[in-house]
N, C-alpha and C positions, 0 to 999 in steps of 0.2 A: 793673530793673523799669520797665515802661512809664509815661511821663509823661501823666497824665490832662488832656485839653484841654478836652473837652465832654461833659457828662452830662445827657441828657434823661431826665426822670423822670415817668411817668404823664401824658404830654401828651395833652390833649383839645382839638381844634379844632372848633368847630361852625359850621354855616351855616343861616341862617334861609331857608327856601324856601317856595314856595306850599303844599307838601305837609307843612309842619311842620319841625322841627329835624332836620338830618342831621348825624351825628357823622362828619366826613371823616376825622379822626384820632381814634382812640379808645384811650386808655390806653397809648400808646407810650412805651417806655423802651429806650434803648441809650446807649452811650458811644463817644467817639472819642479815641484816644490820639495823642501827638504823632508826626507823620510817617506815620500809618497811612491806607490807602485803604480806606474803608468802601463797599460796594456796596448800594444799596437797590433792590430788584427787585420788579416786580409789573406787572399790566396797568393800562391807563388806568382811573382811578377807584379804584385801590387806596389812595390816600392819600400816595404818594411825593412828588409835588411840593407838596402842602399841608403835609407835614412840613418840607420845606425852606424854604418860604415863611414858616412859623411860626417857624423858627430865625431867619430874617432879619427877622422882625416885618414882613412884607409883606402880610399877610392883609388884604384890603379890609374894612373895617368901617364901616357895614354892607355886606353881610349876614353876614361871617364873624367870628369872635372866638374867641381862645384862652380857654377857660372854666376850665381847671384844669391843674395840673402845673407843672413846672420845666424851665428850659433854663439849666443851670449852665455858665458859661464861665469857665475858669481862666485868667485873663489873665496873671497872673505866676506861675503854678504852684502857688499857694497858696490865697489867698481866692477862692471862687467868687463870680461875679456872675450873679444870676438875670436873664436877659435878658427874661423875661416881665414883670418889675416895673420895669425901668428907664424913665425918662422918654423921650419921643420924641426930644428934642434930644440926649440921651446915647446913644440908639441909632444916631443918625446918625454919631457918632463911631466906633462899631464897625463899622457897615455899610460895606463897601467898603475900609475901612482895615485892619480885622483879620479880618473875615469877608466874603468875596467869593462872587459868584454868577455862573454862566455860564448864561444861559437857553436854553431849548430851541430857539427860532427866532431866529436872529441877525438876519434882516431886519426883524423888528417889534421888536427890542431896540435896533437902531441907528437913529439919527434920519436920515432920508433927505435932509435939507437941509443937513447938516453933513458935512464930510470925516470919514474915519475917524480921521485924525491928530488933528484938532481935539477929537474926542469922548474920546480917550484923554488928550490933554493937559489937558482940562477936569477930568477925575478927578484928575490929578496935582496940578494947581494948587489944587484944592479941599482936598485931604487933606493934601498935604505942604508947601503954602504956599511954592512955588518960583516962579521967574520963567518967562516964556513960553519964553525961549531954552533954559533948562535942561530945561523940560517937553518940548520939541520934540526935544532930543538923547536924552532919556530914552525918549521914544516910539519913536525910530528904533531904539534899542538893544533895546527890547522886541520890536519887530517882527522884528528879527534873531533874537532868542531863540526866538521862536515860529515861526521859519523861514518867514516870508513871503517869497516869491521875490524881490521888488523892494521893499525897505522904503520907500525915497523915493517910489516911485509909489503905494504903499499910503497913505502919509502924505497925499498930496493927492488920493486917489481918493474918490469917493462910494460908499456901500454897494452901490448897483445896479451899480457898474462892476467889482466882485469877484465870484469864484465862491462857492458855498456854503461850500466848505471854507476859503477865505481869509477870508471874513466871520467864520467861527467862530473863526479863529485871532486876528482883531482882538478879538473878544469875550473870548478867553483873555488876550490882552495887557492889556486894559482891566481884567480881574479881577485880574491879577497885578501891576499897576502899582504898588500900595502894599504889596507883599510881604505878603499876608495870612498869618494863621496857620492858617486854615481856608478851603478853596475848595469850594464846593458846585456841582457840575455837574450840571445837570438835562437829561438826554437830549441831550448835547452832539453826538452822532454819528448820531442818527435821520435817515434819508433821505440821508445822505452816502455816496458811494462807499465800497467796502471799502477801497481803498488810501488815501483821505483819511482814513477812520475809523481805520485802523491808525496813521497819522502822528499824529492828534490824541491817540490813546491813549498812544503812546510819549512824546509831548510832555508830556502831564499827568504821567506817570510819571517822566520825567527831572526836571521842575520839582519834584516832590515830593522826589525824592532829593537834588537839589541845595540846596534851600532848607529842607528839614525840615517842609515844609508838610503839614498833613493835608487829606485829600480826601474829600468825601461824593459819590460817584458814583451817579447815578440813571438807570436804564434799564429797559426791559422784556425785555431780550435778556441771557439767562444766558451766552451765548457770549462777549459783550463783558466781562461781569464776570469770567469766567475770566481774561482777558487782563491785568486791572489791579488787582482788589480783593484785600486781605488777608482781610478778613471780610464776610460777606454777611448781609443782613437781608432776608427775604421778607415782603412785605405783601400782604394780601388784605382788601378791604372796610374799609380804615382800621385794621386791626390786624396786629401782627406775629405770623405763624404759625410762623415758624422763623428761627433765626439761629445761625451758627457760622462757623467758618474756611471759606474758599473750598474747600479739599480736603475737609472733612467734608461740606458741601452736595453737592459733586458726586459724591463717592464713596458716600455713604450718606444720600440725602435722606429724611426722616422723614414730612413732611407731604405728602398726596396732591396738593395744589396745587403745591408744589415740584417733584414728580415730573412733573406734566403740563407746567410750563414747560420743564423740561429736555428732555422727549420730543418736544415739538411743533415744535422747530427742525428743518428738513430734515437728515438725517445725511449725512455726505460719503462714508462708505466703503461705503454700501449704497443700492440702489434699492428704494424702497417703493411699494406700490400706493396707499397713503393715508397721511396723517400722523396720529399720535395727537393727541388734542385734550384739553382739561382735563376735559370730560365723560367721557372714558374712564376717568379716575382718581377722579373724585368726584361725588357729587350733593349738592344742598343744598336742604332743605325747612324752612321757618320758622326760618332761621338755623342749623340743625343740619347739619354736614357728615358725609356717610357715604362712607367709602372704598369704592371699587369694585376697582380692579386694584392689587393689592399690588407685584407684580414688573413694574417698568418695562421691563426688558430683555426679558422674555418677551412683552409687549404689542407692542414694536417688532419683534421677530423674527417675530410672526404676520403682519406686513404686507410681509415681504421678498419681493422678486420675484427670481427667479433669473436668471442670466445667459443661460440657455437661453430662458426666456420673453421676455426682452428682445430676444434675437436673432431669435426667431420673429416678434415684432411688427414689428421693423425690416424683416425681408424681406417680410412682407405688404404694408407700406406702400409699399415700393419697386416692388411689382408693379403697383400702381395708377398712374394717370395724374397728373402735376402740376397741381393746381388753379391755382397761381400760378407764373409764370416772369418773373423779373427779369433784364433784359439791359442791362448797362452804364448802370445808373441813375446820373444826375448831378443833384445839387441844389446849386447855387451861389448865394451871396449877394453882391451888391456890397458891397465895403468902402471903395471909394474912387471918387469920381466927379469928372469935369471940371466946368467952369463951366456946361456945357449939361446936366449930369446924366448924361452917358454914363459907364458903369462903366469904370473903369481897372484895378482890382484886385478880385479875388473871394475870399471864404472858401468852400473847398470842403467844405460840411458833409457831402455824400455824393458820393464820387468813384469811379465806375466799379465799382458793385457789381452782381454777378450770382449768382443762385441760384435753385433751383426749391423749391417747397413742395408736398408730396404731400397728397392728400386724406386727412383723419383724422389728419394729423400735428400735432404740436406743435413748432414750430421756436423755439429759444430765441435771442434776440438780446441779446448781453451786451457790456459795456464801460463805461469810466468816463463821467462826465458830459462832454458836448461831443464824444463820439466819432461822433456822427451817427445813433444808434439811433432816437430819437424822430423826427428829421427824416425818416429813411427810412420809418418807419411811416406818417407823415402824407403823405409823397409818394405812397406806394402807393394811398392813399385819395383822392388829389388834394385834400387839405386844403392842401397846399403845392404849388405848380406846379413840375414838374421842369424842369431845364435840358436834359436829354437822357436817351435811353435808351427802353427799352420795358418795360411791365408788362403781361403777358398773363394775364387772368383768364378762365377758361372760354372761351378761343379769342378773346376780344376784347381789343385793345390799350386799356387804361384811358386812356392819355395822349392818344389820338385821339378820345375820345367827346365828343359834344356834351352840353349841359346836361340835355336830356330823357333820353338814354341813360345819363348818369351817375346821375341821380335813380333810375332802374330798377336800376342796379348796386348802389346803396347799400342796397337791400333785402337784398342777399346779403352785403354787406361792412360790418361794424360795428367800432366802437373802444370800448374801456373805458379811460377817461382816468385818469391818476395821481391827480388830486385830485377825489374825488367831490363835494365841497362846491361847488367853482366850476363843476362840469359840470352841476349841478342848479339850476334857476330857483328862488331862494328864495321867491318869490311864487306858485309853483305847488305844489299838493299832489303827493305823489309818485304817487298814482294817475293823475293828469292828465299827469304827466311821462312816465309809461310809456305812456300811451294816445296821446300826441301823434304818435309815428311812425306808428302805425296809422291815424290820421286823415289824415296827409299822404299815405300810400301806399294809402289807401282799402281797408284791410284789414277784412274783416267787414262786415256789412250796416248795423249801426247802432251807436250808443255803448253800448247796453245789452249787446250782444254783446261789445263791446271791453272793457267793464267786467269781465265774466265772465272774459275772457282774462287781464286785468290780475291779478285776484284769483288765478288759477291760477298765474300767473308769480310773484306774491309768495309764494305757498306753496311753489313750486318752489325759491325761494332762502331758504326757512326764515324767512319773514316771515308776518305775518297778514293776514287780509282787513280787519280793522278799522284797519290802518294806511293804507288807501287815502286817507283824507281828512286825513292829517297832513302837515306841512311838513318839508323837509329838517333844519331846525335841531333838530327834536325826536328825532333819532336819532344814535347813535354813529357814529364813523368806519367801523367795520366794517359796520354795518347800511346806511349810505349806499352803501358800495361794493356791497353785494349788491343795492341798488335800481338802481344803474347797470348791473349785470350783467342784471337783469330787463329794463331798457330795451333793452340790446343784444339780448336774446332775442326782443323783442317782434315782429320782423318775420321770425322764424325764419331767421336768416342761415345761410350755408354756412361763413363765414370771419370770424373775430373777431381784431382786434389788441388785446392787453392791454398798455397802455403803463404800466410801473411801477405796476400797479394794486394791488400790495400792499406798496409800499415803506415807507410811513409808518404801517402798522398794527402793533399788538401781535403778538408771535410767535404767541399762542394764536389770535388773530382771523385773522391771516395763515394759519395752518394750516387753519382752517375755509373761508376763501375759496378757498384752493388745492384742498382737497378737493372743493369745490362745482364748481370749473371742470373738475376731471377727471371727475367724476360727469356733468356735462352733456355733456362731449365723448363719453363712452361712450354716453350716451343718445341724443344728437341727431347724432352723427357730425360733430362740429364740426372745423374746422382752425383751429389758433391760430398766430399769431406772438406769443410771449411775451417782451416786452422788459423788461430788469431790469438793475441794476448788481450785483445780489447773485448771485453765481454758484452758491451752494448752492441757492437757490431755482429758478434757471434749470435746474440739473442734475436736480433733482427732477421738474420739470414736462415737461422736453423730451425728444424723441426724438433730435434732432440740435441742435447748437449752433453758431451763428456768433458768433466774437469779432470786434468791431470796434474800430479804433483810428484816430483822426484821418480819419474818413470813408471808410476802406477796410476791406476784409475782411483781418483778420490771420491767421485760422484757422478752419476749418470741418470738422465731422465729427460722428461719434456722440458724444452728451453724455458718456457714461461714459468713452469713450476719450480724449476732450480732458482730462477731469478727472484720469484716471489717468496719461496720457502726453502732456502738452502738448508741443508742438513748438516754439513761439515763447516768446522771453523775456518778452514782454508778458503772455501767458496765464499763465506761471509766476508772475509778479508778482501778477496777479489772485488766483490760487489761494492763494499764500502769505499774502495779506492777509485771507483769511477767518478770523474767530475760530473756532478749532476746539473749544475747551472740553475737550481731552483731559486726563486725569489725569496722564499723563507730562509734558505741557507745564507743568501747574500745579506738579508737583513740581519740575521743572527751574528754573522761575522763582523758587522760594523758595531753591533751593540756590544760585543765582547771587547771592543777595542778601548 
């Protein structure tokens, strides 16, 4: 019989807001057995992270407070300790020592002024009362355990000197330092490359099996849950709507919300005209959920595009003229200089890249972080100056244009950045942010006409006219991304670069944004370069795909062909790392245990 480790009963966590009291977690009950991996899944705002922070007693008070319920921790297997009732100084003994947490964003969780080694050593010396020398050796062992490429370098490195995946491994090492009985991982793989994500999932799985540690794994992606979890808890608006074994949830989801989450991730074996969204499965009015589509598979099948249709579209695109031609593009950055500042060595971020983009086409650009995808996108727009090569757009070489001509060109070429929050001015209303490019390029006669255009664009991206006067912080991540899309459309461009524009979004919001981009492409005949590290998203969006590795093109061709018949080992590795969520894989995982 499984040994009970944590039992959450009727947990309620409330926040006092301007609009009254909000129940972020409402009557939540679940248990965790020893050595078990529990997946908690749901969209942003579903209460996943608040549940984990409640267990850790890290809810900021005010405005938040655990108002009722129990969090029973079975420390020695017998007598439960209610973590809701223990004193703060007692809770500090449990926190980090017996229950650890990996936070979503490692850069904000790590102190930028201390080395990574120092931060792990501090936790060890605090909780285990060991010397500095012992703590250092233990930290090196932990860094080796979490498979950091060079533990000694990582020990003396500051957070900004490590990649996203390496920082996340430092956070895992810190969380594991005191050999906790429970590890809470809050979105530890969001916005990471699929290959790094796979490594992190395998690492957490291995550590669980080696140490008997229990894990609560929080994510919005059910594909990831399929790779790691034993049981799944689905949360919606602070409540648990469904829970069961991972096989039960994937083979026979009961709640329409669960069906929506499963269906809105881009499928790998089929090409769809659009992705299903949560609204296809359920509607909600006055807190009452009504199911719409009962059969998830039937709905997905209704959107399937045949191979013949895909072939006809590709042939039609190829008959047109290239809107953009890249010839031997190079973007190098000096990595070493002499005393006079003359470069001696270079980092070749983009090295000899050539391809054409046809009018009306979506060209996918895929690869791991650091492969040169974003640098190439910015070089095309001259946001980064090239080292060499040509970029011909509408018959003009972008790299030879003066500032005036470049300004004119930017009417026709736009970019949607990865982080919508940092690309919007926090002091400017979203209406003015969308209007600004029209004012710069003298589009329309006056501001009244421009305002009408902004409202039209907002409605086009499923926002409302009354949002004109609101500021970026008043919107969710998905809404901010739609605002950025509206701003990119303000000048009616021909060509748009989407740079990781959906990477950090919930799978359900991601599906809405991807559908919107496809709808706009069909309506306005846009041409896209779609940059992402997520091959499943690129495959759904793209007609053709370019796989980049270390600044060079590894492979290029029709998106479906590359996925089904990859030629290069690097491409095969990227495809293997995608969380599949297949029932056969879930079965196989449990049989191997």
